[in-house]
N, C-alpha and C positions, 0 to 999 in steps of 0.2 A: 261370423255370419255365413261365410262361404263354406265352412266346414259343416255347419248344420244343413245347408242346402244340399251339399254333396251327400250327406248321410240320408237325407230325405229321398233323394233320387235313387240311392242304393236300396233303401228299404221299401220303397214304393214301386219298384220294378214289377212288371207283370210278365206272364209267360206268353208263348206264341199264340195261344188260343183265346186270349182275353178279348172279350167284347162287352161293352157297357150294357147293351140290350140283354145279353144272356145272363149277366149277373143280376139284373133287375128281375128277369124271369125266374131265376133260381130263388131269389128272395120271396117272390110271390108264391111259388110252389112250397117253399119251406113254411111260410106262415099258414098256408092252407092246411098242410100236413099237421102242424101243431094243433090246430083246432079240431081236426078230425080225430087225432089221438085223444085230446081232452074229452071229446064227446063220448069216447069209449070207456073212460075211467069212471067207475061207479062204486058207491059205498059197498064194502064187503070184498072188494077185489084185493088180491095180494099184489104187492108192487112188482114182483118178478113176472107175474102174468101180464101186468100192464106193459112192461118192457117188451115182452114177446108180441103182444098185440100191436104195439107201436112199430116194431120191426116188420110185422106182416103188412101193416098199412103202407109203410114206405116201400116195401118190396112190390106191392100191388101197383104202386105208382111208378114202377120201373126204375127205382133207385138201384144203381149197380153197386155202390159202396157208400160207406160213411167215412169222412176223414176223422171223425171221433165217434166214440160209442154213443148209443142211444141212452139218454137218461130220462127216466120218469121217477121222480122222488115224491114219496108220500109222507105226510105228517112230519115226524121227527127227522126223517132223512132229508128234509128240505134245508137242514143246517149243513149238510155235507158239501164240501168243496168239489170242484171239478176233478174228476179222476178218482176220487175216493170211493171205496166200496160202500154200498148201502148196507145198513143193518138188515139182515135177512128177515123175511116173514112179516114185514110191516103191512098192515091192512088199512085201507082207506076207510076212515070212520064216517058215520052219518053226517057229522059236522066237522069238516076237515079241510086241509089245504094240500095242494100238490103243485109241482111244476114240471115242465117238460123242457128239455134242452137237446136239440138235434143238430147234426152237422152233415146233412146229406150231400152226396155228389151225384149230379146227373150229367151224363156225357163227360165233359172235361171241366165242368164248372161247379164251384163250391157254393152251397147254401149254408147258412148258420142262423139259428134263432132260438129264442126261449121265451116262455111266458108262464104265468102263475094263475091258478084257478082254485076255486073253493066249491065245496058241496055242502048242502044243507044250510044251516044257520050258524055262521061263524063270523060275526062282524069284525072282530079284531084281526082275524086271519085275512078276511077280505080287505081290510084296510092295509094290511101288510102288502098284499098283492098289488093294490092300487098305488101304494106309495112307491113300490119298485118301478112301476111304469111312470109315475109322476117324476121320480128322481131321474130316470133315464132321459125324459124330455127336458128337465131343467138343465142337465149337463149338456145334452145335445144342443139346446138353444144357446148355451154359453159358448160351445164350440162354434156354432154358426155365426155368432155376433162378435167374437173376439179372435185374437190371434193366439189363444192359449195352446200350449203344447199338450201332448198326451199326458205327460207327467203333471202339468198344472191342472188339467181337467180332473184327474183323479184326486189330487189334493183338494180341489174344490168339492168333489163328490163326497169325500170323507166328511168334510165339515157340514155339508148339506144333509147327509144321512144322519149325522149326530143331532143336528137341529130338529130333525123329524122324529127323533127318538129311536133310531136304529143304528146298528153297527154295520159298516160296509166291509164285506169280505174282499180283501185286496188280492187274494189268490185268483180271483176272476176279474181281470182288469183290462179287458179289451185285447184285440189282436188283429192281424192282417186277414184278408180274405181275397181270393183271386181265382184264376183258373188253376185247377188242381196240379201240383200241391203248393199252397202258399208257403208252406214250411221251407221250401227250397229257396225262398227269398228271405223270409224273416219269420222266426218261430217264437219270438219273445213277446212280452206284453206291451200293449199300447201305452201303459202307464210309465214305461221307461223311455219313451221317445221325447226328444227335446225340440220337436217341431210340431206345427199344427197339422194333424192328420188330414189327408185329402178325402173328399167324399167318395163313396162307393168302394173304397179299398180297405176300410177298417170297420170292425164291429165294436160297439160300445156295450159292455156287460155291466149289469147292476145286480149284485147279490147282497141283499140285506138280511140281517138276522135280528130277532128280538133279543134284547140284552139279557133277559132272564128266562123267558119262556122257550119251549122247545120247538120253534118253527122259524122259518125264514121265507123269502120270496126272491124270485129271479126274473129279470127281463133282459132280453138281448135282441139287438137289431143293428142294421147297418147305420153308419153315420151318413145321414142324408138331410137335406133341408126340409123345411116345413111342407113343401108341396107334395112330398111323398107320404105324408101321414094324414 
């Protein structure tokens, strides 16, 4: 048990600039930016143009850097995992799905978040997006109410996703967040840790895919209790 506590202390260390209030402020700015980007995504737009639009929105909000690339994924590219190149030239259709994943840094503090949106009439795609959010909160509530480790939480998430009719992409399985850069402390997935992650220091990622159709959905936010949602 002491080995696990020692490991938790090591992996949950923070940098000299860390402030709870600032991390919550970055969370709010990140989620606001996600919705501003989503509002600019219109049918007929090419994905590459949406990414540039997203970067312009973030730059206008005084983002100095991102700790990871800006991702706006349209249609079939919503199947892509983190870091994978999108297939070029994908156009957002009249009835379609897309998601946004950003990791902005303001001053010395990291934000990170993602969400899924649909345009037109796409009920099955809309359900996929809603289920990504639903699964996020199912897993988050399990974290809040139990002593489950990061590893156990994602084992639980795999089973829950399957029961909902989706496949969970374990290449996106949570990570640290901190004053920049969190990677100096721990750059691995939350799904590998053998302790219960502490609030405010980790993000929970849910990327689900349709088992046979060409689309998926993504939702990501901090691990926090109900009062923050």
